[in-house]
C-alpha positions, 0 to 999 in steps of 0.5 A, a space after each residue: 897402666 899397660 899402655 904406659 908400661 908398653 910405651 916405656 918399654 919400647 921407649 927404653 929400647 931405642 923405639 925396637 918393640 921386638 928389643 924391647 920385649 926381650 929386654 923387658 923378659 930377662 929383665 923381668 926372669 933376672 928379678 924372679 931368679 931368687 925365688 926360682 932358686 929357692 924353687 930348685 932347692 926346694 924340689 932337690 930336697 923332695 927328691 932326697 926325701 922320696 924314699 922316706 916319703 913313700 916309706 911313711 905312706 905305706 907305713 902309716 897309710 891307715 892312720 892320715 894323723 899319724 902321717 901328716 905328723 911324721 910328714 911335717 917332722 921329716 920337712 922340718 928335719 930339713 928345714 922345709 915344708 910341703 908348700 914351701 915351693 908353692 910360695 914362689 910360684 904363686 909370687 910370679 904370677 903377676 909378673 908372668 901375667 905382666 909379661 903376657 900383657 906386655 907381649 901381647 898388647 895389639 894396639 902399642 905394637 902397631 907399626 913394630 916388626 920383627 925382621 918385616 914381621 908385623 908383632 902384633 899379627 898371628 901366623 893366620 894374619 901374616 899368611 892372609 897378608 903376605 902369602 904362605 911363601 914370605 919373609 914375614 911367615 918365615 920369621 914365624 916358622 923360626 921362631 916357632 921351631 925355636 920356641 918348639 926345640 926349647 919345649 924339646 929340652 924342657 920335656 927332657 929336664 922334666 923329672 917325673 916320680 914313678 909312682 905317677 899314674 901313667 896317663 899323669 906321666 903322658 900328660 905332664 911331658 907334653 905340658 911343655 909342649 903348650 908354648 908352641 901351641 900358644 906361638 901359633 896362635 898368639 901374635 908374634 909378639 907374644 911367641 917372642 916372649 914365649 921364646 926369650 921366657 922358656 929358654 931362659 927357664 930351660 938354661 937356669 934350670 940346668 944351671 941350678 940343677 949342676 949348682 946344686 948337684 955340687 953343692 
């Protein structure tokens, strides 16, 4: 299945695997846009309800059943539920898995390059084959630098609840930089996928935040 999909993606982009990965990633992110809009609305509702939630948790801390009823009633009043944000996340997982497999399919990527850098190789392999100071390594450095820049923007967008433990806050601020680590150890094709996908996510999040604030 993956072999056929990768072959189809490359053929639809005129034989360019790099362009195929970019277009395929954009197409899937566009397909998932309605789910992401719904998730963003749910997060906005939760932000709005946060003070009331904290008040209920304090008031009914010793009565879990009463707290559960009050929370359900509060969410129902806003037309949502505590689990509304999980469905879009779960639906996205198969698509994310599919995109990852397309971007890391080394067999189909043999012979395909991005500005002279082999898409199917990791940075360590590129350094071993071309030397530390070379065009292919420069391409890797540029992609990783862009992934890091997008991760920084993503970290700045994060809204962390004040009541979260300090350790959890630090961990959450570091989570976006996981894409940088992945780009360092995965093939260049995966780094390209991560760059396109995370850049889309940051742009989408900023646009949705502005739209929902206006609404």
